[in-house]
C-alpha positions as CSV (number, residue, x, y, z in Angstrom):
1,M,100.8,107.4,105.3
2,T,101.3,103.6,104.1
3,L,98.2,102.2,102.3
4,V,98.0,99.3,100.8
5,G,95.6,98.0,98.3
6,V,94.7,94.5,97.7
7,L,93.4,93.6,94.7
8,A,89.9,91.6,96.1
9,L,88.1,90.0,93.4
10,Q,88.4,86.5,94.2
11,G,91.1,84.4,96.5
12,S,93.1,85.1,99.7
13,F,92.3,88.7,99.9
14,N,91.5,89.0,103.5
15,E,94.2,87.2,104.7
16,H,96.7,89.6,103.2
17,I,94.8,92.0,105.0
18,A,94.8,90.5,108.6
19,V,98.6,90.2,108.0
20,L,98.9,93.6,107.3
21,R,96.7,94.9,109.7
22,R,98.9,93.1,112.7
23,L,101.9,94.7,111.3
24,G,100.0,98.2,111.8
25,V,99.3,99.1,108.2
26,K,96.0,100.3,106.7
27,A,95.0,97.7,103.8
28,V,91.8,98.4,101.7
29,E,90.0,96.4,99.4
30,I,90.5,97.5,95.6
31,R,87.5,96.1,93.2
32,K,87.2,99.0,90.8
33,P,89.5,100.9,88.6
34,E,89.3,104.2,90.3
35,Q,90.4,102.8,93.9
36,L,93.8,102.2,92.7
37,Q,94.4,106.1,92.7
38,N,94.0,105.9,96.4
39,V,96.8,103.5,97.1
40,T,100.6,103.9,97.3
41,S,101.4,99.8,96.6
42,L,98.9,97.0,95.4
43,I,99.1,93.3,96.8
44,I,97.5,90.9,93.7
45,P,96.4,87.3,96.2
46,G,96.1,84.0,95.5
47,G,93.4,82.3,94.1
48,E,91.8,80.8,90.8
49,S,93.9,82.8,88.2
50,T,91.4,82.4,85.1
51,T,88.4,83.4,87.4
52,M,90.4,86.7,88.7
53,A,90.8,87.3,85.3
54,K,87.6,87.1,84.0
55,L,86.5,89.3,86.7
56,A,89.3,91.7,86.2
57,E,87.9,92.2,82.8
58,Y,84.9,92.5,83.5
59,H,85.1,95.2,86.1
60,N,88.0,96.7,83.5
61,L,90.5,96.5,85.9
62,F,93.3,95.7,83.3
63,P,94.1,98.7,81.6
64,S,94.6,100.6,85.3
65,L,96.6,97.4,86.6
66,R,98.6,97.6,83.6
67,E,99.2,101.1,84.4
68,F,100.0,101.0,88.1
69,V,102.8,98.5,86.9
70,K,104.3,100.4,84.8
71,I,104.6,103.8,86.5
72,G,106.5,101.8,89.0
73,R,104.3,101.6,91.6
74,P,105.2,98.8,94.4
75,V,103.1,95.6,93.5
76,W,103.5,91.8,94.9
77,G,101.8,89.0,93.5
78,T,101.4,85.5,95.2
79,C,100.5,82.6,93.5
80,A,97.9,83.7,90.6
81,G,99.6,87.3,91.7
82,L,102.9,85.8,90.2
83,I,100.8,84.9,87.1
84,F,98.9,88.0,86.9
85,L,102.3,90.0,86.8
86,A,104.3,87.7,84.4
87,D,105.0,88.7,80.7
88,K,104.5,85.1,79.5
89,A,102.4,82.1,80.6
90,T,102.0,78.8,79.7
91,G,99.8,75.8,81.1
92,Q,97.0,77.6,80.3
93,K,93.5,76.9,79.9
94,T,91.7,77.0,76.7
95,G,91.3,80.2,75.5
96,G,94.1,81.2,77.9
97,Q,93.7,84.3,79.9
98,K,94.6,87.9,80.5
99,L,97.8,89.1,82.4
100,V,98.9,92.5,83.7
101,G,102.2,91.7,82.8
102,G,105.7,94.0,83.8
103,L,107.8,91.0,85.1
104,D,109.8,89.6,82.7
105,C,109.5,85.8,83.3
106,T,107.9,82.6,81.5
107,V,105.6,80.9,84.1
108,H,103.9,77.6,84.1
109,R,100.3,78.2,85.3
110,N,100.4,75.1,87.4
111,F,103.2,73.5,87.6
112,F,103.4,71.8,90.5
113,G,100.1,70.0,89.7
114,S,96.7,69.8,90.5
115,Q,94.8,71.0,93.8
116,I,95.4,67.4,95.4
117,Q,99.0,67.6,94.6
118,S,99.3,71.2,97.0
119,F,101.7,71.0,99.6
120,E,103.7,72.5,102.4
121,A,108.0,72.7,102.2
122,E,110.3,75.0,103.9
123,V,111.8,77.4,101.5
124,S,115.4,79.0,101.4
125,A,115.1,82.9,100.6
126,P,118.5,84.1,101.9
127,E,118.1,87.7,101.1
128,V,114.7,87.9,102.5
129,A,115.7,86.1,105.8
130,S,119.3,88.6,105.8
131,Q,116.6,91.9,105.8
132,E,114.2,90.1,108.3
133,G,116.1,88.0,110.8
134,G,114.5,85.1,112.1
135,P,115.2,81.6,110.6
136,E,117.0,81.0,107.5
137,T,114.1,79.3,106.2
138,F,109.9,80.0,105.5
139,R,107.1,78.0,105.4
140,G,106.0,77.8,101.7
141,V,102.1,76.9,101.4
142,F,102.5,75.8,97.5
143,I,98.3,74.9,96.6
144,R,98.0,74.5,92.9
145,A,101.3,76.5,92.1
146,P,102.8,77.8,89.3
147,A,106.9,78.2,89.2
148,I,109.2,80.4,87.0
149,L,110.5,78.3,84.4
150,E,112.8,81.1,82.7
151,A,113.6,84.9,84.1
152,G,115.0,87.9,82.2
153,P,118.5,89.5,83.2
154,E,117.2,92.0,85.3
155,V,115.0,89.5,87.9
156,Q,116.8,88.9,90.9
157,V,115.6,85.6,92.3
158,L,114.9,85.1,95.9
159,A,114.2,81.7,96.1
160,D,113.7,78.5,94.2
161,Y,112.7,75.0,94.7
162,P,113.8,71.3,93.9
163,V,111.5,69.9,91.1
164,P,109.4,67.4,92.3
165,S,109.7,63.6,91.4
166,N,106.3,63.3,90.2
167,I,105.9,66.5,88.3
168,S,105.1,64.5,85.3
169,T,102.1,63.3,86.6
170,S,100.4,66.5,86.7
171,S,96.5,66.2,85.0
172,D,96.9,69.5,83.2
173,S,97.8,68.6,80.0
174,A,98.4,71.9,78.4
175,G,102.2,73.4,78.7
176,E,103.3,69.9,79.2
177,E,106.2,70.5,76.6
178,Q,107.7,73.4,78.7
179,K,107.6,70.8,82.2
180,E,109.8,68.3,80.0
181,N,112.1,70.6,78.7
182,V,113.0,71.8,82.4
183,E,116.1,70.5,82.5
184,Q,117.1,71.6,85.9
185,S,116.9,70.1,89.1
186,K,115.4,73.8,90.4
187,V,112.5,75.9,89.8
188,I,112.1,79.6,90.7
189,V,109.6,80.2,93.5
190,A,110.5,83.8,94.4
191,V,111.6,86.9,92.3
192,R,111.9,90.7,92.6
193,Q,112.3,92.9,89.3
194,G,112.3,96.6,90.2
195,N,108.8,97.6,91.4
196,I,107.8,94.2,91.4
197,L,107.8,91.0,93.9
198,A,106.1,88.0,93.3
199,T,105.9,84.3,95.0
200,A,104.8,81.0,93.6
201,F,103.8,80.4,97.4
202,H,101.2,81.8,100.0
203,P,102.7,83.8,103.1
204,E,99.7,85.3,103.7
205,L,98.6,81.7,105.1
206,T,101.2,81.5,107.7
207,A,102.3,83.4,111.0
208,D,105.2,84.4,109.4
209,T,105.0,88.1,108.3
210,R,108.6,88.6,107.3
211,W,107.1,88.3,103.4
212,H,104.5,91.3,104.4
213,S,107.1,93.4,105.9
214,Y,109.7,92.6,103.1
215,F,107.2,94.2,100.8
216,L,106.5,97.0,103.0
217,K,110.0,97.9,103.1
218,M,110.5,97.9,99.5
219,A,107.4,99.9,98.9
220,N,108.6,102.6,101.3
221,E,112.2,102.6,99.7
222,I,110.7,103.0,96.1
223,I,107.9,105.5,97.3
224,E,110.8,107.8,99.2
225,S,112.7,107.1,96.2
226,E,110.0,108.5,94.3
227,T,109.0,112.0,96.7
228,S,113.2,112.5,96.7
229,N,113.1,112.7,93.0
230,S,110.2,114.8,92.7
231,Q,111.4,116.9,95.4
232,L,115.0,117.8,93.5
233,Q,112.9,118.5,90.5
234,V,111.1,121.3,92.2
235,Q,114.1,122.6,93.5
236,V,115.9,122.7,90.2
237,N,113.2,124.6,88.5
238,I,113.0,126.7,91.6
239,N,116.9,127.7,91.0
240,Y,116.8,128.0,87.4
241,S,113.9,130.8,87.3
242,Q,115.5,132.4,90.1
243,K,118.5,132.5,87.5
244,Q,116.5,133.9,84.8
245,L,115.3,136.5,87.1
246,N,118.6,137.6,87.9
247,E,119.4,137.8,84.3
248,L,116.7,140.6,84.1
249,P,118.2,144.1,84.1
250,I,117.7,146.2,87.0
251,F,116.8,149.6,87.0
252,Q,117.2,152.4,89.8
């Protein structure tokens, strides 16, 4: 049975759990490293990324989170969760913060500005819409949101968004050089790389459940593939052992 863990240190973990329950999926709150052993996939919710990082460090969660990602378990990060999963983050507060990593990208921690510059907008994500049906766009809730400035060759871009004209008015001073160097008219706001899904916005704060459904299907495909490979390996080993037995001399 699919059992989804939701990192419950801070932020919108309750909202994610509520959506999963509406979809008929059991979800559990994750606060300790050992709890990760009981779930098949993980959602890292939006929130205040620095605070989440401090709490994760306090609970010694980083080694287990990194291992969870490294071994290929399905993980989805929204907003602060995207920052957590990035290999590199800019625009951080003094002293920076720890990252889980695994997603080959550079994310600007607060690209779209301060809390008062949060906004909602229609986001086009053709890949997700084609799989889940419904309208071609999704309501994106951007709350002090990050954006991906650079993505590696194995990263599949699921959605991008135009750079607002007022982007230079952000109150964050850190990482402004990276903002000024964004020459393209759009930045990336949703990606997938293997077992990792990441969005700069908050699908859990809308009535649209398609992103959660997309993640669940993605997770099931990964889990089924792992199970199939394990069964294949067992079968190979059994055949090999039987071959060895057949080659032994037979005494009448």
